[in-house]
Backbone as CSV, one residue per row, in Angstrom:
resi,resn,N_x,N_y,N_z,CA_x,CA_y,CA_z,C_x,C_y,C_z
1,MET,29.863,-9.270,-18.507,31.261,-9.097,-18.825,32.011,-8.465,-17.667
2,VAL,31.352,-7.655,-16.870,32.020,-7.013,-15.734,32.487,-8.047,-14.709
3,PRO,31.658,-9.042,-14.340,32.158,-10.041,-13.381,33.360,-10.826,-13.903
4,SER,33.334,-11.173,-15.192,34.465,-11.931,-15.732,35.724,-11.082,-15.770
5,THR,35.587,-9.801,-16.085,36.748,-8.911,-16.091,37.312,-8.751,-14.687
6,ALA,36.436,-8.657,-13.694,36.899,-8.556,-12.308,37.638,-9.815,-11.886
7,MET,37.146,-10.984,-12.295,37.821,-12.237,-11.948,39.189,-12.314,-12.610
8,VAL,39.262,-11.918,-13.865,40.527,-12.009,-14.594,41.544,-11.020,-14.040
9,THR,41.122,-9.787,-13.749,42.080,-8.800,-13.249,42.573,-9.142,-11.855
10,SER,41.765,-9.846,-11.077,42.221,-10.226,-9.735,43.195,-11.393,-9.770
11,SER,43.378,-12.004,-10.929,44.297,-13.138,-11.029,45.728,-12.713,-11.352
12,VAL,45.956,-11.404,-11.451,47.274,-10.885,-11.824,47.777,-9.963,-10.719
13,LYS,49.072,-10.011,-10.471,49.648,-9.111,-9.478,49.435,-7.662,-9.917
14,PRO,49.197,-6.756,-8.974,48.924,-5.361,-9.329,49.989,-4.713,-10.210
15,GLN,51.257,-5.020,-9.994,52.312,-4.399,-10.795,52.330,-4.904,-12.242
16,ASN,51.698,-6.031,-12.517,51.638,-6.583,-13.878,50.280,-6.371,-14.534
17,ARG,49.353,-5.779,-13.832,47.972,-5.723,-14.299,47.809,-4.911,-15.584
18,GLY,48.500,-3.811,-15.737,48.359,-2.978,-16.930,48.759,-3.707,-18.198
19,SER,49.923,-4.312,-18.194,50.365,-5.032,-19.387,49.494,-6.255,-19.646
20,PHE,49.060,-6.914,-18.569,48.179,-8.072,-18.741,46.853,-7.658,-19.364
21,MET,46.282,-6.546,-18.918,44.999,-6.099,-19.448,45.133,-5.680,-20.914
22,SER,46.264,-5.114,-21.291,46.492,-4.769,-22.697,46.544,-6.026,-23.547
23,PHE,47.282,-7.014,-23.081,47.343,-8.291,-23.788,45.971,-8.934,-23.847
24,ASN,45.255,-8.923,-22.743,43.931,-9.530,-22.664,42.971,-8.863,-23.654
25,ALA,42.989,-7.549,-23.725,42.105,-6.831,-24.645,42.449,-7.146,-26.097
26,SER,43.727,-7.190,-26.429,44.110,-7.482,-27.812,43.765,-8.925,-28.185
27,PHE,43.951,-9.836,-27.254,43.606,-11.236,-27.518,42.096,-11.391,-27.667
28,ARG,41.322,-10.673,-26.861,39.860,-10.721,-26.965,39.405,-10.209,-28.332
29,GLN,40.018,-9.119,-28.815,39.663,-8.596,-30.129,40.025,-9.586,-31.238
30,LEU,41.170,-10.243,-31.097,41.579,-11.241,-32.082,40.585,-12.392,-32.128
31,THR,40.204,-12.912,-30.971,39.273,-14.039,-30.948,37.885,-13.624,-31.427
32,ASN,37.469,-12.386,-31.170,36.187,-11.917,-31.708,36.212,-11.911,-33.231
33,GLY,37.313,-11.479,-33.802,37.442,-11.474,-35.252,37.450,-12.876,-35.835
34,VAL,38.164,-13.786,-35.195,38.211,-15.170,-35.662,36.828,-15.812,-35.561
35,ALA,36.119,-15.551,-34.470,34.777,-16.103,-34.308,33.825,-15.574,-35.372
36,ALA,33.909,-14.291,-35.661,33.058,-13.716,-36.709,33.393,-14.301,-38.075
37,PHE,34.671,-14.536,-38.322,35.085,-15.129,-39.590,34.491,-16.525,-39.759
38,PHE,34.639,-17.364,-38.723,34.122,-18.726,-38.811,32.599,-18.756,-38.854
39,ALA,31.960,-17.849,-38.139,30.497,-17.769,-38.216,30.068,-17.401,-39.635
40,GLY,30.831,-16.524,-40.271,30.538,-16.170,-41.651,30.707,-17.331,-42.605
41,LEU,31.625,-18.239,-42.303,31.791,-19.427,-43.139,30.645,-20.419,-42.940
42,ILE,30.108,-20.480,-41.710,29.058,-21.452,-41.397,27.695,-20.970,-41.893
43,ILE,27.399,-19.699,-41.695,26.093,-19.165,-42.070,26.083,-18.885,-43.572
44,THR,25.043,-19.364,-44.219,24.893,-19.131,-45.661,23.511,-18.542,-45.931
45,ILE,23.391,-17.887,-47.061,22.098,-17.376,-47.509,21.670,-18.237,-48.691
46,GLY,20.537,-18.888,-48.535,20.053,-19.783,-49.579,19.426,-19.026,-50.737
47,GLU,19.039,-19.780,-51.757,18.397,-19.184,-52.925,17.059,-18.551,-52.571
48,ASP,16.479,-19.026,-51.470,15.209,-18.474,-51.024,15.388,-17.178,-50.240
49,GLY,16.639,-16.742,-50.039,16.923,-15.502,-49.319,16.967,-15.658,-47.817
50,LEU,16.845,-16.881,-47.323,16.867,-17.138,-45.882,18.266,-17.540,-45.434
51,TYR,18.544,-17.226,-44.185,19.825,-17.631,-43.598,19.743,-19.088,-43.176
52,HIS,20.781,-19.841,-43.491,20.850,-21.250,-43.122,22.027,-21.472,-42.183
53,ASN,21.894,-22.441,-41.296,22.909,-22.825,-40.307,23.124,-21.768,-39.228
54,TYR,22.241,-20.800,-39.149,22.363,-19.771,-38.119,22.228,-20.391,-36.729
55,ASP,21.387,-21.412,-36.619,21.186,-22.083,-35.341,22.452,-22.800,-34.868
56,LEU,23.259,-23.298,-35.789,24.496,-23.987,-35.403,25.459,-23.043,-34.683
57,VAL,25.538,-21.822,-35.175,26.406,-20.831,-34.539,25.893,-20.522,-33.136
58,GLY,24.583,-20.433,-32.973,23.994,-20.195,-31.660,24.253,-21.336,-30.698
59,TYR,24.103,-22.564,-31.176,24.372,-23.731,-30.317,25.837,-23.764,-29.887
60,PHE,26.726,-23.415,-30.805,28.148,-23.390,-30.472,28.432,-22.309,-29.430
61,ALA,27.785,-21.152,-29.566,27.966,-20.075,-28.591,27.467,-20.496,-27.213
62,ILE,26.350,-21.197,-27.166,25.832,-21.700,-25.894,26.812,-22.693,-25.275
63,ALA,27.332,-23.601,-26.093,28.289,-24.597,-25.596,29.547,-23.928,-25.047
64,MET,30.051,-22.922,-25.745,31.255,-22.230,-25.278,30.973,-21.440,-24.002
65,GLY,29.766,-20.924,-23.854,29.394,-20.248,-22.609,29.408,-21.202,-21.427
66,ILE,28.913,-22.409,-21.639,28.924,-23.418,-20.574,30.352,-23.838,-20.258
67,VAL,31.171,-24.019,-21.275,32.578,-24.375,-21.059,33.289,-23.275,-20.266
68,SER,32.983,-22.019,-20.568,33.648,-20.913,-19.872,33.307,-20.881,-18.384
69,ILE,32.124,-21.354,-18.023,31.764,-21.440,-16.597,32.711,-22.397,-15.882
70,PHE,32.988,-23.534,-16.498,33.887,-24.498,-15.873,35.331,-24.003,-15.867
71,ILE,35.740,-23.306,-16.908,37.091,-22.761,-16.948,37.269,-21.684,-15.888
72,SER,36.230,-20.887,-15.646,36.337,-19.792,-14.678,36.567,-20.307,-13.261
73,ARG,36.228,-21.533,-12.995,36.474,-22.107,-11.667,37.959,-22.331,-11.400
74,LYS,38.758,-22.322,-12.441,40.203,-22.536,-12.302,40.954,-21.250,-11.973
75,ILE,40.298,-20.090,-12.080,40.955,-18.810,-11.833,41.166,-18.619,-10.342
76,THR,42.373,-18.238,-9.965,42.682,-17.982,-8.561,43.079,-16.518,-8.384
77,VAL,42.890,-16.016,-7.182,43.231,-14.627,-6.870,44.736,-14.534,-6.697
78,ALA,45.315,-13.480,-7.243,46.756,-13.278,-7.151,47.107,-12.656,-5.806
79,ASP,48.025,-13.284,-5.123,48.622,-12.691,-3.942,50.092,-13.088,-3.943
80,ASP,50.840,-12.554,-3.034,52.281,-12.799,-3.046,52.645,-14.264,-2.819
81,SER,51.767,-15.027,-2.181,52.101,-16.417,-1.928,51.953,-17.277,-3.197
82,ASN,51.234,-16.765,-4.227,51.069,-17.508,-5.468,52.224,-17.315,-6.439
83,PHE,53.090,-16.338,-6.185,54.145,-16.000,-7.129,55.515,-16.063,-6.453
84,ALA,56.465,-16.531,-7.221,57.846,-16.505,-6.741,58.466,-15.162,-7.140
85,ASN,59.169,-14.536,-6.263,59.776,-13.229,-6.563,61.041,-13.375,-7.328
C-alpha cells in the first residue's frame, strides 16, 4: 500500500495534496465498505455450516489486483508543466 500511496500523492500538485488525500481516504473507505457489502451478498453459509462462494470473492480480488496494475501505469507525476495555472 505504501508504493501505491506514493504514486498517487506524486500525481497531485503539492498545494492541492492535503485536500486530495482527504478525498482519497474517504473514497477508499467508501469503496471498502461497498466491497464488504457485496462480498457479504456473495458468500453464504450452507446448511452444513460451510462457507460457499468464498472462492469467487477471492478470484474477483485477484482480477481487480491485476486490473489495478494496468491502471497504475496511467498515473503521471505532477509538475507545473502538467497543469494550467
